[in-house]
Steps between C-alpha positions, in 0.01 A plus 500: 500500500160400620442477870482147631413399859713182507636465842391525866629820660723440793415700815695827478626757749325829494340591174289800405291579196462871397397749245713805415312790360718660218264790439491631135775291353664607177593215270781481241237565227408832667157369603413572863325231691276666759522354854728223399568223751771240560408183685776322694580256771801491735658210679726522814615819665714794387817514708623824676719616225265389217772285344311170467263587215422255222252598226314225320239644250216299353488359146241453221163458677683433826378661812697555819365184665650294213854603599458333852612163364857639462515656848553302825729439795817319384440599135708752311222752559488450874262745675676447828808662339364734233210744456352383174277734307274357227330777297220424265557577134262747329220315326474207735177605661649608831709789389348749251337291227226520240258345751560753784588829317225756443406664173658613275759225548279212595464164309652500144595871543765414765831650380824315440694464830870420420741312707655838598156627611488208727839531659471880559184419695685231698782745576258751642345213715845409642589863570178662606346214704813330639775767482722258302801628320679168417357173371720204560353305204222519244387150422263418213344225295376555143357851471643581845842386376453768239429742777818388681715594194324833479560574867876417479545716191326820610558500872860362538564696817199346672509141378780286641423182296241353264387138440298479169339149467362389161464848355683741272597870525323565168213309346637343181310512167407134526369537848299814384358286217367218717334751729345675197342167401341465848375845485343477157342172586316671792404806302355292218198423725198690370414572869827676552349832402831691533513408866147627580359148510170453681598152597844332492620411149506129578599383149783744487624410844488125415703576177742714698570231759523230232778684328669558833493126571757434240760730648538493878616139512761329286460239221677249726247555779226397255703216358542362847126516556519724798221715369265217618569604865536873468455683842287216640267478202441188296512487121488214260575716196657831420151628433409410856810683620389812313157481671668472835721808428195703390330406830799590706529841341120581483531773760697729266323806345570541131586858524747437782660222296557733202630788718767283645572349162559856360749557788682175408512580128646846568763392757842646391767595753649735250181699447594770746642854456824388667560238225322625191427154372858377534465149652868455554511833696194408706645152594840652560340726754406202722820516713368294792548124519243320297400130503324427177313167506320391182361152435644290219149413377332843530301583187430848614845605602751258346842505677680621189336839547628519862847398380511800266381727776747372761781565252421861528472514878822579701427283802253234400501123532301273267372190678276261303205321647462153350133395504231376267259735672607765254402849603322366812828382632535845638152516647519460884380172615454329161813291481686407817842452342474826312392675827809367674717619210364841503525525875869412488552759223339772718700389805820521307405841365418640846838395633650756256318802656 
């Protein structure tokens, strides 16, 4: 989901931003990204036996600073208790992305980076930089919820629990379709030039965000007129709301948006040699406790999809967030009641490990 700076960050204990150099990094596709990088931020301190680690990756267009709204003393993700690592997803402009990768993989030539490509890099970060062998929990919202499922499936001896929030283990056909509409709207701009645009494809970006506006909040949210006061902006009409959203997201590069969108479209926990496309086998491999928390009004990841997934998982609990915020109910700092619900779910999960 799009990144939204919607809350004041509480003063935190020790936090550090970093960049992990992956070197020449081979992707699932076989393409090698030269001099690949993984941006990240940590909160808190690693304890002596390295047993207090929580991983919380970023989501669609999210950057590590956007996760801070979920982290704080007295919260579920308490940096006075846990060492919280927030790795940046490929394509977000901080880790390897179209905007910072040299030729021949720059701009529109940036290759597909799968969810598994992301978590392999994150595993290297944990092991090579911090000497971590066990992760107490992988927490994730939206696309990072997808990463949490992937972590639990392929590294069951390392991951002790997962907490996917408003996200599925596999992108559904309907979810893929809405993303395809966004992508094609952007690429229809004559200035797109296959990603080699001389100036940003503004018309395409406006169309892209306009399509997105109809998805990340629920119908009830609009019916209740809450769009008129979205993240501190003022709107008399839905058209005004669209303009506000376009302005909020104007920092995004078009190629980066599409690189992350491709990752989202391709997300599939079963697309791994261990599972051979067998979704039930992949979900059954998630042996650790799991707290799966969808929102009842999420248009991206409706709860029915998670119910199906949880039925295939041996140690998972399904806990429904009730909120008219739709997908953004899981976005840290957007909806206070939903934040409290998610925090309690994570607290209850951590008691099991």
